[in-house]
Each structure stands twice: as C-alpha cells, then as structure tokens.
C-alpha positions as CSV (number, residue, x, y, z in Angstrom):
1,M,-26.0,15.7,-51.4
2,D,-24.8,11.6,-51.0
3,N,-23.9,10.2,-48.3
4,M,-20.6,9.3,-48.1
5,T,-19.6,6.3,-46.2
6,P,-15.7,6.2,-44.6
7,Q,-14.0,3.8,-46.7
8,S,-12.0,1.1,-44.9
9,N,-8.0,1.1,-45.2
10,P,-7.3,-2.0,-47.6
11,L,-4.1,-2.3,-45.4
12,K,-5.4,-2.5,-42.2
13,Q,-5.0,-6.1,-42.0
14,Y,-1.3,-5.7,-42.1
15,F,-0.8,-3.5,-39.0
16,R,0.7,-4.6,-36.3
17,T,-1.0,-7.1,-34.1
18,F,-0.1,-7.9,-30.2
19,K,3.2,-9.7,-30.3
20,M,2.5,-11.0,-26.3
21,Y,0.4,-10.9,-23.6
22,L,2.1,-10.4,-19.6
23,K,1.3,-10.7,-16.9
24,V,3.0,-7.6,-14.9
25,P,4.5,-8.0,-11.8
26,S,2.1,-6.0,-9.7
27,G,-0.8,-8.2,-10.7
28,T,-4.1,-6.6,-10.5
29,S,-4.6,-5.2,-7.4
30,Y,-2.6,-1.9,-7.4
31,Y,-4.4,0.1,-9.9
32,P,-8.1,1.7,-9.7
33,E,-11.0,0.0,-11.3
34,G,-11.2,0.6,-15.1
35,S,-7.5,2.4,-15.6
36,I,-6.2,-1.1,-17.0
37,D,-8.0,-3.1,-18.9
38,F,-6.3,-6.6,-18.2
39,T,-7.5,-9.3,-20.0
40,D,-10.0,-12.0,-17.9
41,T,-6.7,-13.8,-17.3
42,G,-5.3,-10.7,-15.9
43,E,-2.9,-9.7,-18.6
44,I,-1.7,-7.0,-20.9
45,G,-1.3,-6.8,-24.6
46,V,1.6,-6.3,-25.8
47,L,2.2,-4.5,-29.5
48,P,5.8,-4.0,-31.1
49,M,6.9,-0.3,-31.5
50,T,6.3,1.5,-34.8
51,G,9.0,3.3,-36.3
52,K,8.0,6.7,-34.9
53,D,7.9,5.0,-31.1
54,E,11.5,4.0,-31.7
55,L,12.9,7.5,-33.0
56,A,11.0,8.8,-29.7
57,L,12.9,6.8,-27.5
58,K,16.0,8.2,-29.0
59,N,15.6,11.8,-28.1
60,P,17.3,12.5,-24.5
61,D,14.9,15.3,-23.4
62,G,12.5,13.2,-23.8
63,L,13.4,10.7,-21.9
64,L,14.5,12.7,-19.4
65,N,10.7,14.2,-18.8
66,G,9.0,11.1,-19.2
67,E,7.5,12.2,-22.8
68,A,9.0,9.9,-24.3
69,M,8.2,7.0,-22.3
70,I,4.5,8.0,-22.0
71,E,4.0,8.1,-25.9
72,V,5.5,4.6,-26.4
73,L,3.4,3.4,-23.4
74,K,0.5,4.8,-25.0
75,S,1.0,3.1,-28.7
76,C,2.5,-0.4,-27.6
77,V,0.0,-1.0,-25.1
78,P,-2.9,0.7,-25.2
79,A,-4.3,-1.3,-22.4
80,V,-3.0,1.6,-19.8
81,K,-5.2,4.3,-20.1
82,N,-2.8,6.4,-18.4
83,P,1.0,4.9,-18.0
84,R,2.1,7.9,-15.3
85,I,0.2,5.5,-12.6
86,L,2.2,2.6,-13.8
87,L,4.5,1.7,-10.6
88,T,8.2,1.0,-11.5
89,N,8.2,-2.9,-11.4
90,D,5.5,-2.9,-14.2
91,I,7.3,0.1,-16.2
92,D,10.6,-2.6,-16.5
93,A,8.5,-5.2,-17.1
94,L,6.4,-3.7,-20.1
95,I,9.8,-2.0,-21.7
96,T,11.2,-5.3,-21.9
97,A,8.3,-6.9,-23.4
98,I,8.0,-4.2,-26.2
99,R,11.7,-4.3,-26.8
100,Y,11.0,-8.5,-27.2
101,A,8.0,-8.0,-29.1
102,T,9.8,-5.3,-31.3
103,F,13.0,-7.4,-31.9
104,N,12.5,-10.8,-31.0
105,D,16.0,-10.5,-29.6
106,T,18.6,-10.3,-26.6
107,L,19.5,-7.4,-24.8
108,E,23.3,-5.9,-25.1
109,T,25.4,-5.0,-22.3
110,T,29.1,-4.0,-21.4
111,L,30.7,-4.5,-18.4
112,N,34.3,-4.1,-17.6
113,C,35.8,-7.1,-15.4
114,P,36.5,-6.5,-11.7
115,K,39.2,-8.4,-11.8
116,C,41.5,-7.8,-15.1
117,G,39.4,-5.0,-15.9
118,V,39.0,-6.3,-19.9
119,E,35.6,-5.4,-21.0
120,N,33.0,-8.0,-22.2
121,T,30.1,-8.1,-24.2
122,F,26.9,-10.2,-22.8
123,K,23.5,-10.7,-24.3
124,L,20.9,-11.1,-21.7
125,N,18.2,-13.2,-22.8
126,L,14.7,-11.0,-22.9
127,Q,12.1,-13.5,-22.9
128,Y,14.0,-15.6,-20.0
129,A,13.6,-12.8,-17.6
130,L,9.8,-12.1,-18.8
131,D,9.5,-15.9,-17.6
132,N,11.2,-15.1,-14.9
133,M,9.9,-12.3,-13.5
134,E,8.9,-12.5,-9.7
135,Y,5.9,-10.8,-8.3
136,L,4.2,-8.2,-5.6
137,D,2.0,-9.4,-2.6
138,P,-1.3,-7.6,-2.6
139,E,0.3,-5.2,-0.1
140,Y,3.5,-4.4,2.4
141,V,3.2,-3.3,5.8
142,V,6.1,-2.0,8.0
143,N,5.3,-2.6,11.7
144,L,7.3,0.0,14.1
145,E,8.0,0.3,17.9
146,S,5.6,2.8,18.4
147,G,2.1,0.4,17.5
148,L,1.9,2.1,13.9
149,S,1.7,0.2,10.7
150,I,2.9,2.1,7.9
151,F,1.1,0.6,4.3
152,V,3.8,0.9,1.6
153,K,3.9,0.7,-2.1
154,P,6.5,0.8,-5.1
155,H,7.3,4.0,-6.5
156,S,5.3,5.0,-9.5
157,F,6.5,6.9,-13.3
158,P,6.4,10.3,-11.5
159,D,8.3,9.0,-8.6
160,V,10.6,7.3,-11.1
161,L,11.3,10.4,-13.4
162,R,11.9,12.4,-10.3
163,A,15.0,10.2,-8.7
164,L,16.2,9.7,-12.3
165,Q,16.2,13.8,-12.6
166,A,17.4,13.9,-9.5
167,Q,20.2,11.6,-10.1
168,F,21.3,13.2,-13.5
169,E,21.5,16.9,-11.1
170,Q,23.3,15.3,-8.7
171,N,26.2,13.9,-11.9
172,K,25.9,17.2,-13.3
173,L,26.8,18.5,-9.9
174,A,30.1,16.4,-9.2
175,R,31.4,17.3,-12.5
176,A,31.0,21.4,-11.6
177,V,32.5,20.9,-8.6
178,E,35.2,19.3,-9.8
179,S,36.3,23.1,-11.5
180,E,39.8,24.5,-10.5
181,T,38.0,28.2,-10.7
182,L,35.9,27.2,-7.8
183,T,36.8,29.1,-4.5
184,D,36.5,26.7,-1.6
185,E,33.6,28.9,-0.3
186,A,31.8,27.8,-3.6
187,R,32.2,24.8,-3.5
188,S,30.8,24.6,0.3
189,N,27.9,26.4,-0.9
190,I,27.1,24.4,-4.1
191,F,27.4,20.9,-1.7
192,T,25.1,22.5,1.2
193,N,22.0,23.0,-1.2
194,A,22.8,19.7,-2.9
195,F,22.5,18.1,0.0
196,A,19.0,20.1,1.0
197,K,17.5,19.2,-2.5
198,I,18.3,15.6,-1.8
199,A,17.0,15.4,1.5
200,I,14.1,17.3,0.2
201,T,13.4,14.6,-2.7
202,R,13.8,11.7,-0.7
203,Y,11.1,12.7,2.0
204,E,8.9,13.3,-1.1
205,L,9.5,9.7,-2.6
206,M,9.3,8.5,1.1
207,C,5.5,9.7,1.6
208,N,4.7,9.1,-1.8
209,G,5.7,5.1,-1.1
210,I,3.3,5.3,1.7
211,V,0.1,4.5,1.0
212,K,-1.6,4.7,4.9
213,V,-0.7,5.2,8.4
214,V,-2.4,2.9,10.6
215,D,-2.9,2.6,14.7
216,E,-5.6,0.3,15.0
217,A,-5.8,1.0,18.6
218,N,-6.6,4.1,18.6
219,N,-8.3,4.4,15.4
220,I,-6.2,6.3,13.5
221,N,-6.0,6.2,9.5
222,V,-3.8,8.5,8.0
223,T,-3.8,8.8,4.5
224,D,-3.2,13.0,3.8
225,K,0.5,13.2,2.5
226,K,1.1,16.5,4.1
227,F,0.8,14.9,7.5
228,I,2.8,11.7,6.4
229,K,5.1,14.0,5.5
230,E,5.4,15.9,9.0
231,F,5.3,12.5,10.5
232,L,8.3,11.1,8.7
233,Q,10.1,14.3,9.2
234,N,10.0,13.6,13.1
235,I,10.4,10.3,13.8
236,D,13.5,8.1,14.8
237,K,16.1,7.1,12.3
238,K,15.8,3.7,12.9
239,S,12.1,3.4,12.2
240,L,12.3,5.7,9.0
241,D,14.8,3.5,7.9
242,K,13.2,0.4,8.2
243,I,10.2,2.3,6.5
244,E,12.3,2.9,3.3
245,D,14.2,0.2,3.5
246,L,11.2,-2.1,2.4
247,I,10.1,0.6,-0.4
248,E,13.2,0.0,-1.8
249,E,13.1,-3.5,-1.2
250,I,9.7,-3.8,-3.5
251,N,10.8,-1.4,-6.1
252,K,12.9,-4.2,-6.8
253,I,10.2,-7.2,-7.1
254,G,9.4,-8.0,-10.8
255,I,12.3,-8.4,-13.8
256,K,15.3,-10.2,-12.4
257,K,17.6,-7.1,-12.9
258,T,21.0,-9.1,-11.6
259,F,22.8,-12.1,-13.1
260,S,26.2,-14.1,-13.2
261,A,29.0,-12.6,-15.4
262,K,32.2,-14.3,-16.8
263,C,35.1,-12.9,-17.9
264,E,36.5,-14.0,-21.3
265,K,40.0,-13.2,-20.3
266,C,40.8,-14.6,-17.0
267,N,37.7,-16.5,-16.7
268,H,36.7,-14.3,-13.2
269,T,33.0,-14.7,-12.4
270,W,30.7,-11.8,-10.6
271,Q,27.3,-10.8,-9.8
272,S,26.1,-7.7,-11.7
273,E,22.7,-5.7,-12.6
274,I,21.4,-4.6,-15.9
275,D,19.5,-1.4,-16.1
276,F,16.2,-1.3,-17.2
277,N,14.8,2.2,-16.5
278,P,13.4,4.1,-19.0
279,V,16.3,7.1,-19.7
280,N,18.5,4.2,-20.4
281,F,15.8,2.2,-22.4
282,S,16.9,2.1,-26.6
C-alpha cells in the first residue's frame, strides 16, 4: 500500500490572519503560567470572526449561558487556552477588539435625551476605546480596622455570567409580580424568595472576588472559600461594604465605558455608559 501524504489545502494562504495584538487590562500577572500564550511584549493576538462566530452571537440562549462567548473567544483569541478564566475587564477588551478586527467599525448605540426625551444615535470609536484603556495594578488590598488585609481581584467569566443571569431573573420576576391576578400574599412570598437569592448571589460573587484574607501579626493567611464566605457573613456592614466597593471599582478598570453625549435637538450634554458585557455584544 502506498504511503499517502495528507494534502495541504491550497486555499490555506487565504485563511484569516491576526488583525491586531492587544495588551489586556489585567496585564500578564493575574493568570496561571501557561494558561495564555502572551507574546514577548505581553500582547494577545486577535482574529476577526468567522460567519459561524457571528451566528453564535445571535443565539440568545448561547449568550446567556456563556457558550456563545466561549466559542467566539476560542475561535478569535486562540492564545487563551480556557476563556472561562478570563477576568471581566479582559472580556470587555477582547470582545471590543474582536468586533473591531471583524468590522473595523464603530459601535452604534441609541439613547434618549434625559432633558427633552428625543432619541439620539451615537457612534463610538472602537479604536479610540482600545487605545485609551486603563490597566489593573498587580494587586488590590482592603485594609480593615480589625487589622485584616483582604486581597481582592475583579470578577472572572463565570461570575459575570452569574451576575447577568441573576439580573435576567430579577427582570423576569419584576414583570411577573406586576400581574393583577397575584394575591398580596403570593406577591410577598415572591419578593421574600427573590431577596434571599439576591443575598446568596451577592456573597458568592464577593467570595469569588477575594484572593486571600491575611493577618500578618497573627500569622493568618486564608484562601479557603468556605472560610472566606463564612467570614463575609459575620463581619460588620461597614467592612463588608468596603470590600464590595473595591471589587466593584476594579471591575470597571479597562475599556472606558462612559462617554459624553450631546442631544441633536436641544444640545443638552450628559455622561452616559455603553454596555460591553457579553450578553449585549452582537
């Protein structure tokens, strides 16, 4: 039997190529070694989307459970071995870069003027957003009055999805309780259960945002999530809020999400936010 050598596709030279290289907001220090193939300059290559990728982003169920974003990130950012480890800051930057690499366009959004109510259409320059990113510090610490140092990090992809799914359920719940057929007792039970779920989600997200709890004076260094969650549930509200506030603050570092808007009709100007989260990216 003759040895058959696999034939190379003569069209391979026309396959998509890297359109840009990006330094993500977290830099190179937040991920396990080998989990992302950074270039020597600490950048990540970004490919434009395929037709299959674009279709994946039009599937609402796939977006909500995260599978569509996983598929697109694997396709367009092959240097990232497991997209689920990505921080929210880097997800925003990478999906913006993917869109720019694919369409080389602006991101269009419509907003109603808060003064006169007229709908305005704005086109945001994606290249400008990418060129003016902010970057995370190597670590963030909350120092409590008790002497504890709480080391925190931004949310990762599963946390982002959990928060988005929780928001989706809350919106669905809000519509449900408006039903005129509900009794006051049924409505009260729905609210009670909803607030309980919100509290659980809040503590889990905060717990996942804590890297470790340290008290150097007493040689304490805790990384066990079970202990950290119990700790969060038993500290004073002032300390809890201080931790949560810093996590929320560093979640916003990266792509600039606020821009100055001006109404075409009444010339009123205001600051608005553009949403880069995966569920709304299409």
